[in-house]
Short mmCIF file of the C-alpha atoms (twelve columns), coordinates in Angstrom:
data_MODEL
# 
_entry.id   MODEL 
# 
loop_
_atom_site.group_PDB 
_atom_site.id 
_atom_site.type_symbol 
_atom_site.label_atom_id 
_atom_site.label_alt_id 
_atom_site.label_comp_id 
_atom_site.label_asym_id 
_atom_site.label_seq_id 
_atom_site.Cartn_x 
_atom_site.Cartn_y 
_atom_site.Cartn_z 
_atom_site.pdbx_PDB_model_num 
ATOM 1   C CA . MET A 1   -13.185 -25.176 -39.707 1 
ATOM 2   C CA . THR A 2   -16.774 -24.181 -39.114 1 
ATOM 3   C CA . LEU A 3   -17.992 -20.628 -39.151 1 
ATOM 4   C CA . PHE A 4   -18.513 -20.636 -35.410 1 
ATOM 5   C CA . LYS A 5   -14.980 -21.732 -34.670 1 
ATOM 6   C CA . LYS A 6   -13.576 -19.126 -37.086 1 
ATOM 7   C CA . SER A 7   -15.702 -16.453 -35.395 1 
ATOM 8   C CA . VAL A 8   -14.507 -17.400 -31.859 1 
ATOM 9   C CA . PHE A 9   -10.929 -17.494 -33.094 1 
ATOM 10  C CA . PHE A 10  -11.308 -14.057 -34.679 1 
ATOM 11  C CA . VAL A 11  -12.867 -12.520 -31.601 1 
ATOM 12  C CA . ALA A 12  -10.130 -14.038 -29.404 1 
ATOM 13  C CA . LEU A 13  -7.425  -12.737 -31.697 1 
ATOM 14  C CA . LEU A 14  -9.030  -9.271  -31.868 1 
ATOM 15  C CA . GLY A 15  -9.233  -9.163  -28.123 1 
ATOM 16  C CA . ALA A 16  -5.587  -10.160 -27.773 1 
ATOM 17  C CA . VAL A 17  -4.549  -7.415  -30.186 1 
ATOM 18  C CA . LEU A 18  -6.657  -4.831  -28.361 1 
ATOM 19  C CA . CYS A 19  -5.161  -5.807  -25.033 1 
ATOM 20  C CA . TRP A 20  -1.618  -5.832  -26.435 1 
ATOM 21  C CA . SER A 21  -2.007  -2.321  -27.945 1 
ATOM 22  C CA . ALA A 22  -3.693  -0.705  -24.936 1 
ATOM 23  C CA . ASP A 23  -1.967  2.020   -23.041 1 
ATOM 24  C CA . ASP A 24  -0.383  1.281   -19.655 1 
ATOM 25  C CA . PRO A 25  -3.115  1.290   -16.952 1 
ATOM 26  C CA . LYS A 26  -3.052  4.342   -14.695 1 
ATOM 27  C CA . PRO A 27  -3.164  3.799   -10.916 1 
ATOM 28  C CA . TYR A 28  -6.239  4.938   -8.995  1 
ATOM 29  C CA . VAL A 29  -4.090  7.211   -6.823  1 
ATOM 30  C CA . GLU A 30  -0.790  8.657   -8.167  1 
ATOM 31  C CA . GLY A 31  2.229   8.382   -5.961  1 
ATOM 32  C CA . ASP A 32  2.482   12.086  -5.154  1 
ATOM 33  C CA . ALA A 33  -1.201  12.087  -4.011  1 
ATOM 34  C CA . LEU A 34  -0.748  9.289   -1.415  1 
ATOM 35  C CA . PRO A 35  -1.016  10.411  2.202   1 
ATOM 36  C CA . ASN A 36  2.260   11.112  3.982   1 
ATOM 37  C CA . ALA A 37  2.125   9.944   7.609   1 
ATOM 38  C CA . LEU A 38  4.911   12.387  8.564   1 
ATOM 39  C CA . LYS A 39  2.556   15.256  7.861   1 
ATOM 40  C CA . PHE A 40  -0.280  13.839  10.034  1 
ATOM 41  C CA . TYR A 41  1.595   12.456  13.120  1 
ATOM 42  C CA . PRO A 42  3.237   14.810  15.473  1 
ATOM 43  C CA . PRO A 43  6.932   14.261  16.251  1 
ATOM 44  C CA . PRO A 44  7.649   12.312  19.452  1 
ATOM 45  C CA . PRO A 45  7.707   14.367  22.535  1 
ATOM 46  C CA . ASP A 46  10.940  15.716  24.034  1 
ATOM 47  C CA . THR A 47  12.405  13.456  26.725  1 
ATOM 48  C CA . ASN A 48  12.183  16.334  29.270  1 
ATOM 49  C CA . SER A 49  8.511   17.147  28.692  1 
ATOM 50  C CA . ALA A 50  5.382   16.261  30.516  1 
ATOM 51  C CA . ALA A 51  4.101   14.431  27.368  1 
ATOM 52  C CA . PHE A 52  7.040   12.101  27.459  1 
ATOM 53  C CA . ALA A 53  6.489   11.336  31.137  1 
ATOM 54  C CA . TYR A 54  2.844   10.568  30.327  1 
ATOM 55  C CA . ASP A 55  3.911   8.293   27.498  1 
ATOM 56  C CA . MET A 56  6.288   6.410   29.855  1 
ATOM 57  C CA . ALA A 57  3.588   6.107   32.526  1 
ATOM 58  C CA . GLN A 58  1.079   4.598   29.941  1 
ATOM 59  C CA . TYR A 59  3.858   2.234   28.730  1 
ATOM 60  C CA . LYS A 60  4.610   1.094   32.289  1 
ATOM 61  C CA . TRP A 61  0.886   0.671   33.015  1 
ATOM 62  C CA . GLY A 62  0.521   -1.497  29.848  1 
ATOM 63  C CA . LYS A 63  3.458   -3.709  30.952  1 
ATOM 64  C CA . SER A 64  1.900   -4.090  34.444  1 
ATOM 65  C CA . VAL A 65  -1.418  -5.091  33.069  1 
ATOM 66  C CA . ARG A 66  0.251   -7.954  31.133  1 
ATOM 67  C CA . VAL A 67  1.732   -9.245  34.404  1 
ATOM 68  C CA . THR A 68  -1.374  -8.864  36.595  1 
ATOM 69  C CA . ASP A 69  -4.161  -9.634  34.135  1 
ATOM 70  C CA . THR A 70  -2.931  -12.863 32.640  1 
ATOM 71  C CA . ALA A 71  -6.289  -13.733 30.974  1 
ATOM 72  C CA . ARG A 72  -6.215  -10.458 29.086  1 
ATOM 73  C CA . ALA A 73  -2.520  -10.982 28.174  1 
ATOM 74  C CA . ASN A 74  -3.179  -14.556 26.960  1 
ATOM 75  C CA . LEU A 75  -6.092  -13.350 24.808  1 
ATOM 76  C CA . ALA A 76  -3.901  -10.684 23.238  1 
ATOM 77  C CA . ILE A 77  -1.111  -13.244 22.465  1 
ATOM 78  C CA . ALA A 78  -3.741  -15.678 21.001  1 
ATOM 79  C CA . GLN A 79  -5.138  -12.979 18.768  1 
ATOM 80  C CA . ALA A 80  -1.776  -11.803 17.557  1 
ATOM 81  C CA . VAL A 81  -1.453  -14.661 15.024  1 
ATOM 82  C CA . THR A 82  0.232   -14.426 11.641  1 
ATOM 83  C CA . ASP A 83  -0.319  -17.960 10.505  1 
ATOM 84  C CA . ASP A 84  -2.979  -18.257 7.699   1 
ATOM 85  C CA . ALA A 85  -4.568  -21.332 9.184   1 
ATOM 86  C CA . GLU A 86  -4.915  -19.752 12.663  1 
ATOM 87  C CA . MET A 87  -6.365  -16.548 11.115  1 
ATOM 88  C CA . ALA A 88  -8.853  -18.579 9.035   1 
ATOM 89  C CA . LYS A 89  -9.943  -20.453 12.223  1 
ATOM 90  C CA . MET A 90  -10.479 -17.074 14.004  1 
ATOM 91  C CA . PHE A 91  -12.712 -15.715 11.168  1 
ATOM 92  C CA . SER A 92  -14.641 -18.838 10.357  1 
ATOM 93  C CA . GLU A 93  -17.416 -18.198 12.895  1 
ATOM 94  C CA . ALA A 94  -18.059 -14.683 11.520  1 
ATOM 95  C CA . PHE A 95  -17.865 -15.985 7.939   1 
ATOM 96  C CA . GLY A 96  -20.488 -18.572 8.690   1 
ATOM 97  C CA . MET A 97  -18.441 -21.607 7.435   1 
ATOM 98  C CA . GLU A 98  -15.178 -23.194 8.033   1 
ATOM 99  C CA . ILE A 99  -12.446 -21.365 6.191   1 
ATOM 100 C CA . SER A 100 -9.638  -23.663 5.097   1 
ATOM 101 C CA . GLU A 101 -7.762  -24.654 1.910   1 
ATOM 102 C CA . LYS A 102 -9.988  -27.758 1.613   1 
ATOM 103 C CA . ASN A 103 -13.427 -26.251 2.381   1 
ATOM 104 C CA . THR A 104 -13.234 -22.680 1.022   1 
ATOM 105 C CA . PRO A 105 -14.194 -22.359 -2.646  1 
ATOM 106 C CA . ALA A 106 -11.081 -20.517 -3.797  1 
ATOM 107 C CA . SER A 107 -7.687  -19.838 -2.271  1 
ATOM 108 C CA . ARG A 108 -4.696  -18.072 -3.607  1 
ATOM 109 C CA . SER A 109 -1.115  -18.739 -2.601  1 
ATOM 110 C CA . ARG A 110 1.203   -15.864 -1.769  1 
ATOM 111 C CA . PRO A 111 4.111   -15.080 -4.059  1 
# 
């Protein structure tokens, strides 16, 4: 074995030992420091309140818009994709090249 190969082997072995003996990595934010949405969002309004009536009016308005403005509804439906290929097609123009498993430099599969 040449001196170079022995040196590379030793450095690799030393790196493996150092990684193995390292402490467990600490998360960037501890669990108790994460934001709690229940502290930020108010509770839903009482069903007998004006705020609840307003919420219902807004809900009904939203439903009516879907029926009367079909172009807007179709756009919302088209943009509510969860398929990876469809999402890649939507962002390809902004990215400046076609995003696909074949043409994008690296892709990672989901677990």
